[in-house]
C-alpha positions in Angstrom: -31.3 16.9 -40.6 -29.9 15.2 -37.4 -29.2 11.2 -37.9 -31.6 10.4 -34.9 -34.4 12.3 -36.7 -34.2 10.0 -40.0 -37.1 7.8 -40.6 -36.8 4.1 -40.7 -37.3 4.1 -44.6 -34.5 6.7 -44.9 -32.2 4.3 -42.7 -32.9 1.4 -44.9 -32.2 3.1 -47.9 -28.8 4.4 -46.3 -28.1 0.7 -45.2 -28.9 -0.7 -48.9 -26.5 1.8 -50.5 -24.0 -0.5 -49.1 -25.4 -3.7 -50.9 -23.4 -5.1 -53.7 -26.0 -5.0 -56.1 -29.4 -3.1 -56.8 -30.3 -1.5 -53.5 -33.9 -1.6 -54.6 -33.8 -5.2 -55.1 -32.3 -5.6 -51.7 -34.9 -3.7 -49.9 -37.9 -5.1 -51.8 -36.9 -8.6 -51.4 -35.7 -8.4 -47.7 -39.2 -7.0 -47.1 -41.1 -9.5 -49.0 -38.9 -12.4 -47.3 -40.1 -11.2 -43.9 -43.7 -11.1 -45.3 -43.6 -14.7 -46.5 -41.8 -15.7 -43.0 -44.7 -14.2 -41.1 -47.2 -16.1 -43.2 -45.5 -19.3 -42.7 -44.7 -19.0 -39.2 -47.8 -16.9 -38.0 -50.8 -17.0 -40.4 -50.7 -20.2 -42.4 -53.8 -21.4 -40.6 -55.5 -17.9 -41.0 -58.9 -18.7 -43.0 -59.1 -15.4 -44.6 -55.6 -15.4 -45.7 -56.0 -18.9 -47.1 -59.2 -17.7 -48.8 -57.6 -14.9 -50.5 -54.8 -17.1 -51.7 -57.4 -19.7 -53.0 -59.3 -16.7 -54.7 -56.0 -15.7 -56.6 -55.4 -19.2 -57.7 -52.1 -19.8 -55.7 -48.7 -18.5 -56.5 -46.8 -17.5 -59.6 -44.0 -19.7 -60.5 -41.3 -17.4 -59.4 -42.8 -17.1 -55.8 -43.7 -20.6 -55.5 -39.9 -21.6 -56.1 -38.9 -18.8 -53.5 -41.4 -20.1 -51.2 -40.0 -23.6 -51.2 -36.6 -22.1 -50.1 -38.0 -21.4 -46.7 -37.8 -25.3 -46.2 -40.9 -25.1 -44.0 -42.6 -28.1 -45.2 -45.3 -28.2 -42.7 -46.5 -24.6 -43.3 -46.0 -24.9 -47.3 -47.8 -28.3 -47.3 -51.0 -26.7 -45.5 -51.2 -23.7 -47.9 -50.9 -26.1 -51.0 -53.2 -28.9 -49.6 -55.9 -26.1 -49.3 -55.3 -24.7 -52.8 -55.4 -28.1 -54.4 -58.4 -29.5 -52.3 -60.6 -26.4 -52.4 -59.3 -24.6 -56.0 -57.5 -26.9 -58.1 -59.5 -30.2 -57.9 -63.0 -28.5 -58.0 -61.9 -26.5 -61.2 -60.6 -29.6 -62.7 -63.9 -31.6 -61.9 -65.5 -28.6 -63.8 -63.1 -29.1 -66.7 -61.6 -25.4 -65.9 -57.9 -25.0 -66.2 -57.3 -21.8 -64.3 -54.3 -19.6 -65.8 -55.3 -16.3 -64.3 -53.2 -16.5 -61.1 -52.9 -12.9 -59.2 -50.2 -14.0 -56.8 -50.2 -12.1 -53.3 -46.5 -12.1 -53.5 -46.4 -10.4 -56.6 -49.0 -7.7 -55.4 -46.9 -7.4 -52.1 -43.7 -6.9 -54.0 -45.2 -3.9 -56.2 -46.4 -2.4 -53.0 -43.1 -2.5 -51.5 -41.4 -1.2 -54.8 -43.8 1.9 -54.7 -43.1 2.7 -50.9 -39.4 2.6 -51.3 -39.3 4.6 -54.5 -41.4 7.2 -53.2 -39.4 7.3 -49.9 -36.0 7.5 -51.9 -37.2 10.7 -53.4 -37.0 12.2 -49.9 -33.9 10.5 -48.7 -31.9 11.7 -51.8 -33.0 15.3 -51.1 -30.7 14.9 -48.0 -27.2 16.2 -49.1 -25.2 13.6 -47.1 -27.6 10.8 -48.1 -27.2 11.7 -51.8 -23.4 11.6 -51.5 -23.6 8.4 -49.8 -25.6 7.0 -52.8 -23.3 8.6 -55.2 -20.1 7.1 -53.5 -21.2 3.7 -52.6 -24.5 2.5 -54.3 -24.4 0.0 -57.1 -26.5 1.0 -60.0 -30.3 0.2 -60.0 -31.2 -3.0 -62.1 -32.8 -2.2 -65.7 -36.1 -3.7 -64.5 -36.2 -1.3 -61.5 -34.9 1.7 -63.4 -38.1 1.3 -65.6 -40.5 1.2 -62.6 -38.6 4.1 -61.1 -39.2 6.0 -64.3 -42.9 5.4 -64.2 -43.5 5.9 -60.4 -41.1 8.7 -59.9 -40.0 10.4 -63.2 -38.4 13.3 -61.3 -36.4 10.9 -59.2 -35.4 9.1 -62.4 -34.1 12.2 -64.0 -32.1 12.9 -60.8 -30.3 9.4 -60.8 -29.9 8.6 -64.4 -27.0 11.1 -65.1 -24.8 9.2 -62.5 -26.0 5.6 -64.1 -22.8 5.3 -66.4 -20.3 5.8 -63.3 -22.0 3.2 -61.0 -21.0 -0.3 -60.5 -23.3 -2.9 -61.8 -24.2 -6.4 -60.7 -24.8 -8.9 -63.5 -27.2 -10.6 -64.3 -29.1 -8.8 -61.6 -28.5 -5.5 -63.6 -30.4 -6.9 -66.7 -32.7 -9.6 -65.2 -33.5 -8.2 -61.8 -31.9 -11.7 -60.4 -31.8 -12.0 -56.7 -30.7 -14.9 -54.7 -32.8 -16.1 -51.9 -30.2 -18.0 -50.0 -30.8 -17.0 -46.0 -26.8 -16.5 -45.6 -26.9 -13.9 -48.3 -28.4 -11.2 -46.1 -26.3 -12.3 -43.2 -23.2 -12.0 -45.1 -24.1 -8.6 -46.2 -24.9 -7.6 -42.4 -21.5 -8.7 -41.6 -19.9 -6.8 -44.4 -21.7 -3.7 -43.4 -20.6 -3.9 -39.8 -16.7 -4.1 -41.1 -17.2 -1.1 -43.3 -18.5 0.9 -40.5 -16.0 -0.2 -38.2 -13.1 0.7 -40.8 -14.7 4.2 -41.2 -15.0 4.8 -37.4 -11.1 3.9 -37.2 
């Protein structure tokens, strides 16, 4: 397979193999961050989207905290005002305490996980990509290993024998912890450029 014939998903995976941590965490959270940014900066006043968020009862605790890290106070306040005014307060007046939140970001995260896992099966069929993964990639975090095992058992069987030789990042390896600092992605991209520059030399 020629380099220029690789799909965007394939190239995304090869980039993630240089990440110092679970490569699936990197890809999923990077995509999720773009999705959240798009909502805050492009779709915050979309009535259908806000209606969908209300129907689901808002956001889970984890994604509520991640949402705040964007520091877009106007966009966040518009969303939460809508949730409180049109969902929380009406339920409280009816003496209903809603605890069945179905977070849209949780749903999106699961979509991205499935998309990237199924793409990885094709990526690792490529001999060069497989060697790149073996040589450079960190081990998958334990939560993502379980998800890979459920979604793509053949893929799991292929990667598991190499698990003991792979570098692990703690506590991410156990807890699926991932920093949401904006500078984190920028530092990674700079490091990747340095690696590629040194290899070219």
